[in-house]
C-alpha positions in Angstrom: 0.0 0.0 0.0 1.3 3.5 -0.9 1.3 6.0 2.0 -0.9 9.0 1.6 1.4 12.0 1.4 -1.2 14.7 0.4 -4.6 14.8 2.1 -7.4 13.9 -0.2 -9.1 17.3 0.2 -6.1 19.3 -0.9 -5.4 16.9 -3.8 -9.0 17.1 -5.0 -8.9 20.9 -4.9 -5.6 21.0 -6.8 -6.9 18.6 -9.4 -10.1 20.6 -9.8 -8.1 23.8 -10.3 -5.6 22.4 -12.7 -7.8 22.8 -15.9 -8.0 26.6 -15.0 -4.3 26.9 -15.5 -4.2 25.8 -19.1 -5.9 28.7 -20.9 -3.9 31.5 -19.2 -0.7 29.6 -19.7 -1.2 29.2 -23.4 -2.4 32.8 -23.8 0.9 34.0 -22.2 2.9 31.7 -24.5 1.0 33.1 -27.5 1.8 36.6 -26.5 5.4 35.8 -25.9 5.8 34.2 -29.3 3.9 37.1 -31.0 6.1 39.7 -29.3 9.2 38.6 -31.1 10.5 36.0 -28.6 10.0 32.8 -30.6 13.6 31.8 -30.0 13.1 31.8 -26.3 10.5 29.1 -26.5 11.2 27.3 -29.8 14.0 27.3 -32.3 11.5 27.5 -35.2 12.4 31.0 -36.2 8.9 31.7 -37.5 7.6 35.2 -38.1 6.6 37.5 -35.3 2.9 37.5 -36.1 0.3 35.9 -33.8 -1.3 34.4 -36.9 1.7 32.3 -37.9 3.4 29.3 -36.5 3.7 28.8 -32.7 1.7 31.9 -31.9 -1.3 30.6 -33.7 -0.9 27.2 -32.1 -0.8 28.7 -28.6 -3.8 31.0 -29.3 -5.9 28.1 -30.5 -4.8 25.9 -27.5 -5.8 28.8 -25.2 -9.2 29.0 -26.9 -9.8 25.3 -26.7 -8.9 25.2 -23.0 -11.2 28.1 -22.1 -14.1 25.8 -21.3 -13.4 25.5 -17.5 -13.3 29.3 -17.2 -16.7 29.5 -18.9 -18.1 26.9 -16.5 -16.7 28.8 -13.5 -18.2 32.1 -14.6 -21.6 30.5 -15.3 -21.7 28.9 -11.9 -21.1 32.2 -10.1 -24.0 34.0 -11.8 
């Protein structure tokens, strides 16, 4: 049997909050790649436009992971 290191309540809250971290993380990455820092994140050397390469990918990933935020906002109303 594996010893329980983290109490179940804390682990459950952390697991419930984890999906909320994806959308802001990807949005920040999209802004970083759009602002001329693609070499910092990837050696692709793509253009500096948000609509090309890595910036587009991160923007789309942020949009696709926005669902948990919409659920959170709808529950509060």
